[in-house]
Structures are given as C-alpha cells and as structure tokens.
N, CA and C of each residue as an Amber inpcrd file, in Angstrom:
protein
   351
   0.8440000  -1.1830000   0.0000000   0.0000000   0.0000000   0.0000000
   0.8840000   1.2390000   0.0000000   0.5810000   2.1440000  -0.9370000
   1.3640000   3.3620000  -1.0680000   0.8770000   4.3910000  -0.0580000
   1.8190000   4.9920000   0.6310000   1.4690000   6.0840000   1.5410000
   2.4990000   7.1960000   1.3910000   2.0040000   8.4100000   1.3380000
   2.8600000   9.5700000   1.1670000   2.6960000  10.5030000   2.3530000
   3.8040000  11.1100000   2.7830000   3.8000000  12.0210000   3.9190000
   4.4400000  13.3320000   3.5020000   3.6660000  14.4050000   3.6020000
   4.1450000  15.7280000   3.2280000   4.7350000  16.4460000   4.4450000
   5.7190000  17.2950000   4.1910000   6.3210000  18.1060000   5.2440000
   6.9230000  19.3650000   4.6420000   7.2900000  20.2930000   5.5110000
   7.9700000  21.4950000   5.0480000   7.1200000  22.7500000   4.9850000
   5.8420000  22.6200000   5.2690000   4.9860000  23.7910000   5.2380000
   5.2970000  24.7430000   6.3730000   4.6810000  25.8980000   6.3400000
   4.8990000  26.8860000   7.3890000   4.2800000  28.2090000   7.0170000
   4.6240000  29.2200000   7.8060000   4.1140000  30.5660000   7.5810000
   5.2510000  31.4720000   7.1340000   5.0400000  32.1650000   6.0290000
   6.0500000  33.0670000   5.5070000   5.3700000  34.3390000   5.0250000
   6.1740000  35.3720000   4.8590000   5.6590000  36.6010000   4.2830000
   5.7360000  36.5250000   2.7630000   4.9360000  37.3290000   2.1310000
   4.9390000  37.3870000   0.6730000   6.3510000  37.6620000   0.1660000
   6.7260000  36.9460000  -0.8800000   8.0670000  37.0620000  -1.4180000
   9.0310000  36.0280000  -0.8700000   8.6200000  35.3400000   0.1720000
   9.4720000  34.3460000   0.7960000   9.4630000  33.0200000   0.0470000
  10.1880000  32.0530000   0.6260000  10.3420000  30.7370000  -0.0050000
  10.1070000  29.6270000   1.0100000   9.6470000  28.5100000   0.4990000
   9.5280000  27.2850000   1.2740000   9.8690000  26.1080000   0.3720000
  10.3200000  25.0380000   0.9920000  10.5850000  23.8060000   0.2480000
   9.7860000  22.6830000   0.8830000   8.8720000  22.1430000   0.1360000
   8.0670000  21.0310000   0.5980000   8.7190000  19.7140000   0.2040000
   8.5290000  18.7150000   1.0640000   9.0110000  17.3680000   0.7840000
   7.8670000  16.3840000   0.8840000   7.9690000  15.3190000   0.1450000
   6.9610000  14.2630000   0.1430000   7.7010000  12.9410000   0.1660000
   7.5810000  12.2310000   1.2790000   8.2670000  10.9580000   1.4220000
   7.2890000   9.8210000   1.1810000   7.7450000   8.8370000   0.4380000
   6.8890000   7.7210000   0.0670000   7.2780000   6.4560000   0.8120000
   6.2790000   5.7620000   1.2820000   6.4900000   4.4230000   1.8270000
   5.6280000   3.4610000   1.0300000   5.9500000   2.2050000   1.0890000
   5.2720000   1.2810000   0.1990000   6.0050000   1.2730000  -1.1340000
   5.4220000   0.6210000  -2.1010000   6.1350000   0.4480000  -3.3550000
   5.8770000   1.5910000  -4.3260000   6.8010000   2.5390000  -4.3580000
   6.7890000   3.5830000  -5.3770000   8.1700000   3.6220000  -5.9920000
   8.2240000   3.4630000  -7.2940000   9.5160000   3.5240000  -7.9640000
   9.4920000   4.6260000  -9.0080000  10.5270000   4.6830000  -9.7780000
  10.6590000   5.7490000 -10.7520000   9.6590000   5.7090000 -11.8780000
   8.8590000   4.6640000 -11.9640000   7.8700000   4.5690000 -13.0300000
   6.5890000   5.3260000 -12.7160000   6.4830000   5.8520000 -11.5200000
   5.2940000   6.5810000 -11.1200000   5.3760000   8.0550000 -11.5450000
   4.2550000   8.5850000 -11.9760000   4.0920000  10.0200000 -12.0620000
   3.8760000  10.5180000 -10.6300000   4.4070000  11.7090000 -10.3270000
   4.2270000  12.2930000  -9.0030000   3.6580000  13.6970000  -9.1670000
   2.9130000  14.1400000  -8.1660000   2.3250000  15.4670000  -8.2900000
   2.1120000  16.1560000  -6.9590000   2.0890000  17.4660000  -7.0220000
   1.7120000  18.3160000  -5.8920000   0.3670000  18.9650000  -6.1990000
  -0.4650000  19.0310000  -5.1830000  -1.7930000  19.6170000  -5.2910000
  -1.9950000  20.5480000  -4.1010000  -2.9630000  21.4380000  -4.2080000
  -3.2580000  22.2980000  -3.0770000  -4.7400000  22.5810000  -3.0050000
  -5.1770000  22.8350000  -1.7710000  -6.5860000  23.1460000  -1.5440000
  -6.6800000  24.2870000  -0.5520000  -7.2050000  25.3930000  -1.0130000
  -7.4390000  26.5380000  -0.1470000  -8.7990000  26.3790000   0.5310000
  -9.0030000  27.0230000   1.6670000 -10.2840000  26.8920000   2.3710000
 -11.4650000  27.2450000   1.4780000 -12.4310000  26.3550000   1.4360000
 -13.6330000  26.5940000   0.6520000 -13.4810000  26.4030000  -0.8310000
 -12.3300000  25.9210000  -1.2660000 -12.1010000  25.7170000  -2.6930000
 -11.7730000  24.2600000  -2.9660000 -11.8130000  23.8960000  -4.2240000
 -11.4970000  22.5270000  -4.6100000  -9.9820000  22.3160000  -4.6150000
  -9.5840000  21.0540000  -4.6030000  -8.1650000  20.7360000  -4.6940000
  -7.7240000  20.8150000  -6.1500000  -6.6730000  21.5540000  -6.3950000
  -6.1750000  21.7600000  -7.7560000  -4.7370000  21.2690000  -7.8730000
  -4.3620000  20.9000000  -9.0700000  -2.9920000  20.4870000  -9.3200000
  -2.0850000  21.7050000  -9.3310000  -0.9150000  21.5600000  -8.7410000
   0.0910000  22.6260000  -8.7320000   1.2080000  22.2970000  -9.7170000
   1.7300000  21.0810000  -9.6120000   2.8310000  20.6620000 -10.4790000
   2.8770000  19.1490000 -10.5170000   3.3150000  18.6250000 -11.6350000
   3.4990000  17.1880000 -11.7840000   4.8570000  16.9180000 -12.4240000
   5.3280000  15.7050000 -12.2390000   6.5910000  15.3000000 -12.8440000
   6.4480000  13.8590000 -13.3170000   6.8690000  13.6040000 -14.5410000
   6.6930000  12.2510000 -15.0880000   7.9220000  11.3990000 -14.7520000
   7.8650000  10.1160000 -15.1030000   8.9830000   9.2350000 -14.7680000
  10.3100000   9.6620000 -15.4030000  10.2650000  10.4550000 -16.4460000
  11.4800000  10.9110000 -17.1140000  12.0170000  12.2050000 -16.5020000
  11.3050000  12.7360000 -15.5040000  11.7410000  13.9680000 -14.8610000
  11.2340000  15.2330000 -15.5100000  10.3100000  15.1090000 -16.4480000
   9.7560000  16.2880000 -17.1220000   8.6550000  16.8980000 -16.2550000
   8.7870000  18.1780000 -15.9120000   7.7860000  18.8090000 -15.0640000
   6.6810000  19.4990000 -15.8670000   5.5800000  19.7220000 -15.1920000
   4.4920000  20.5170000 -15.7390000   3.9110000  21.3200000 -14.5840000
   3.5260000  22.5720000 -14.8690000   3.0930000  23.4740000 -13.8120000
   1.7700000  24.1390000 -14.1390000   1.0310000  24.4390000 -13.0920000
  -0.1390000  25.2810000 -13.2580000   0.3300000  26.6770000 -13.6390000
  -0.4710000  27.3720000 -14.4190000  -0.0870000  28.7120000 -14.8660000
   0.2140000  29.6370000 -13.6840000  -0.5080000  29.4470000 -12.6020000
  -0.3900000  30.3540000 -11.4570000   0.9520000  30.2420000 -10.7300000
   1.6800000  29.1370000 -10.9550000   2.9540000  28.9520000 -10.2460000
   4.1390000  28.8710000 -11.1940000   3.8680000  28.8660000 -12.4750000
   4.9340000  28.7740000 -13.4690000   5.9640000  29.8670000 -13.2430000
   7.2360000  29.4620000 -13.1950000   8.3050000  30.4210000 -13.0030000
   8.6300000  30.7090000 -11.5520000   7.7730000  30.2520000 -10.6490000
   8.0200000  30.4960000  -9.2110000   8.2750000  29.1940000  -8.4510000
   7.6240000  28.1200000  -8.8730000   7.7500000  26.8250000  -8.2040000
   8.5580000  25.8700000  -9.0710000   9.2760000  24.9610000  -8.3940000
  10.0350000  23.9320000  -9.0980000   9.7800000  22.5840000  -8.4340000
   9.3100000  21.6340000  -9.2330000   9.0880000  20.2800000  -8.7370000
  10.2910000  19.4210000  -9.1210000  10.6830000  18.5350000  -8.2120000
  11.7930000  17.6240000  -8.5040000  11.5880000  16.3380000  -7.7160000
  12.3110000  15.3170000  -8.1090000  12.1730000  14.0250000  -7.4470000
  13.5530000  13.3970000  -7.2760000  13.6970000  12.6470000  -6.1940000
  14.9000000  11.8650000  -5.9390000  14.4480000  10.4220000  -5.7890000
  14.5480000   9.6650000  -6.8510000  14.0400000   8.2930000  -6.8300000
  14.8070000   7.4240000  -5.8450000  16.0790000   7.6930000  -5.6500000
  16.8750000   6.8980000  -4.7140000  16.3670000   7.0600000  -3.2850000
  15.8400000   8.2400000  -2.9860000  15.3300000   8.5150000  -1.6510000
  13.8160000   8.3910000  -1.5670000  13.1860000   8.0430000  -2.6840000
  11.7150000   7.9450000  -2.7060000  11.0770000   9.2420000  -2.2200000
  11.6030000  10.3550000  -2.6700000  11.1510000  11.6500000  -2.1690000
  10.8660000  12.6040000  -3.3140000   9.7950000  13.3460000  -3.1410000
   9.3800000  14.3770000  -4.0790000   9.5220000  15.7320000  -3.3930000
   9.9010000  16.7480000  -4.1580000  10.0960000  18.0830000  -3.5930000
   9.2970000  19.1230000  -4.3690000   9.0260000  20.2230000  -3.6760000
   8.4530000  21.3910000  -4.3350000   9.1300000  22.6270000  -3.7490000
   9.9760000  23.2460000  -4.5400000  10.6150000  24.4960000  -4.1430000
   9.6910000  25.6370000  -4.5470000   9.2950000  26.4220000  -3.5670000
   8.3510000  27.5050000  -3.8140000   9.0270000  28.8400000  -3.5100000
   9.1920000  29.6440000  -4.5190000   9.8080000  30.9650000  -4.3840000
   8.7930000  32.0540000  -4.7100000   9.1170000  33.2700000  -4.3010000
   8.2540000  34.4250000  -4.5830000   6.8160000  34.1320000  -4.1900000
   6.6420000  33.6200000  -3.0150000   5.3100000  33.2150000  -2.5700000
   4.3710000  34.4120000  -2.4510000   3.1170000  34.1430000  -2.7710000
   2.0630000  35.1500000  -2.7340000   0.9840000  34.7210000  -1.7450000
   0.2230000  35.6690000  -1.2210000  -0.8730000  35.2880000  -0.3110000
  -1.8310000  34.2590000  -0.9350000  -2.0350000  34.3440000  -2.2390000
  -2.9420000  33.3930000  -2.8940000  -2.3720000  31.9770000  -2.9800000
  -1.1130000  31.7900000  -2.5690000  -0.5460000  30.4470000  -2.4880000
  -0.9160000  29.7670000  -1.1770000  -1.5500000  30.4820000  -0.2840000
  -1.9700000  29.9170000   0.9950000  -2.9400000  28.7680000   0.7690000
  -2.6050000  27.5980000   1.3020000  -3.4250000  26.4000000   1.0870000
  -2.8020000  25.2370000   1.8470000  -3.5520000  24.1420000   1.8650000
  -2.9880000  22.8650000   2.2960000  -2.4140000  22.2010000   1.0480000
  -1.1850000  21.7470000   1.1460000  -0.5100000  21.1380000   0.0090000
  -0.4070000  19.6260000   0.2090000  -0.7220000  18.8970000  -0.8490000
  -0.7120000  17.4380000  -0.8300000   0.1420000  16.9080000  -1.9750000
   0.6930000  15.7150000  -1.7780000   1.3490000  15.0340000  -2.8840000
   0.6140000  13.7230000  -3.1570000   0.7940000  13.2220000  -4.3440000
   0.1710000  11.9740000  -4.7570000   1.0060000  11.3420000  -5.8620000
   0.7130000  10.0820000  -6.1350000   1.4450000   9.3420000  -7.1520000
   0.4650000   8.5520000  -7.9990000   0.8600000   8.2600000  -9.2000000
   0.0100000   7.4130000 -10.0290000   0.8360000   6.7180000 -11.0930000
   0.3410000   5.6030000 -11.5260000   0.8740000   4.9340000 -12.6920000
   0.2390000   5.5690000 -13.9320000   0.8360000   5.3490000 -15.0760000
   0.3070000   5.9040000 -16.3200000  -1.1400000   5.4520000 -16.5320000
  -2.0340000   6.4010000 -16.7120000  -3.4330000   6.1010000 -16.9870000
  -4.2540000   5.7430000 -15.7740000  -3.6640000   5.7260000 -14.6060000
  -4.3820000   5.3490000 -13.3900000  -4.7160000   6.5820000 -12.5590000
  -5.4860000   6.3500000 -11.5080000  -5.8720000   7.4430000 -10.6220000
  -4.7330000   7.7910000  -9.6620000  -4.7710000   9.0260000  -9.1560000
  -3.8030000   9.4440000  -8.1510000  -4.0930000   8.7010000  -6.8490000
  -3.0210000   8.2680000  -6.1960000  -3.1520000   7.5250000  -4.9440000
  -2.1540000   8.0400000  -3.9130000  -2.3140000   7.5390000  -2.6860000
  -1.3310000   7.8160000  -1.6440000  -1.5210000   9.1450000  -0.9360000
  -2.6970000   9.7200000  -1.0460000  -2.9180000  11.0460000  -0.4440000
  -2.5980000  11.0220000   1.0530000  -1.7720000  11.9920000   1.4730000
  -1.4220000  12.0990000   2.8820000  -2.2880000  13.1170000   3.5870000
  -1.8140000  13.5660000   4.7500000  -2.5580000  14.5480000   5.5430000
  -2.3110000  15.9720000   5.0610000  -1.3130000  16.1530000   4.2540000
  -1.0180000  17.4800000   3.7290000  -0.1070000  18.2760000   4.6510000
   0.4200000  19.3640000   4.1080000   1.2180000  20.2950000   4.8970000
   0.7150000  21.7010000   4.5850000   0.5410000  22.4890000   5.6190000
  -0.1050000  23.7950000   5.4550000   0.9140000  24.8750000   5.1300000
   0.5710000  25.6710000   4.1410000   1.3830000  26.8270000   3.7550000
   0.5350000  28.0780000   3.9220000   1.0610000  29.0280000   4.6810000
   0.3690000  30.2940000   4.8970000   1.3010000  31.4340000   4.4980000
   0.8290000  32.2600000   3.5840000   1.6200000  33.3860000   3.0990000
   0.8960000  34.6730000   3.4710000   1.5600000  35.5030000   4.2340000
   0.9420000  36.7580000   4.6670000   1.4740000  37.9210000   3.8380000
   0.6180000  38.9090000   3.6780000   1.0040000  40.0690000   2.8540000
   1.7260000  41.1130000   3.6770000
C-alpha cells in the first residue's frame, strides 16, 4: 500500500520561499508520475505541479516560473521548491502518485502553507 507524507509547510511573508518534501512508503519507484496539489479553504483541490517518470515537469499557470518540482528516486522523495510566494498560495498542500493512466493515490494529511502580505 502506497502512503505519502508531506512536510515542510509553514508561515512566511509574501516574497518568501519554502521547500516542501513528500516521502513515500510502500512500493513507489521511478515509473510513477508524481504530483503536488493544493486546496485553499472553501475551494477545490487543484494540481500545482506534476513530474513524469522521465523527470519532465508541468506546472499550473499560477505557479509557473516560481515553483520547481523535482524528485529523488533513490530517496523515494518528491520536492516542491516555492519561491516568490504570494498570499494566494496559501493552502494545504498534498502530494500523490500514479501509474500511467491510473488514478492518483497515496494522499497524505497534507502540509499547510500560509503566506501573509
């Protein structure tokens, strides 16, 4: 059973940076797509960034140029470097994994990011 644990959230002022980590337990290897998602209060959960097994990233328009997703397959860990943070980035951040064509799995408890103006 795949389980993911997010960490690294916190409170920062606008313009600041945070680095989120997502550690995987269970069987996740380099063949999995990995992704970061976020959910602000009262809103739906949206994709922030994804990375395919080849290391190619994709980003939501709202974070393009500010966030960087990366993975370390040897450590079974996914990262999200967040720079130039804005108040609208405030949300609970989650990571998930999936095989090609399958549903996202492994949702953890999330890590909270709060950006103040």
